[in-house]
C-alpha positions, 0 to 999 in steps of 0.5 A: 097670866094672873099677874098681868090681869091684876096689873091691868086691873090696877092700872084701870083703877088708878086711871079711873081715880085720876079722871074722877079727881080731875072731873071733881076739880073742874066742877069745884072750880066751876062753883059746884059744891062738893058737900050738899049745900056747900058754900050756901050753908054758911060754912064759907069764911070770907075775909073783907079785903082793903086796898093799899092806896099806893100800889093797889094791892088788896090786903087783909086788914088784920095783917096790914100796916096801918096809918091813922085811927078810926074812920081815917085809918089807911091800910098798906101792904108794907112799910115801904108803901106807908112811908111813900104815902106819908112822903107824898102827903107831906108834899101836897 
């Protein structure tokens, strides 16, 4: 009888924990911060993205394949897109 009550208590504890995590996940997804201040205290680290002119994919500039220098630099998601851009530019 005691084992039965312990198992029921354990089941309710696990169920309560699962529901709590589910609710926290919904709240975080809705934009509510988990820590006080959350993203408003400057701890979030966003990275500006650039758009590939060929396929439209957004790419992190430090990981992109580039063409050109300075302000005329173009960013591409792959060498294939860069080569396609160069071949189209030669035709024009």
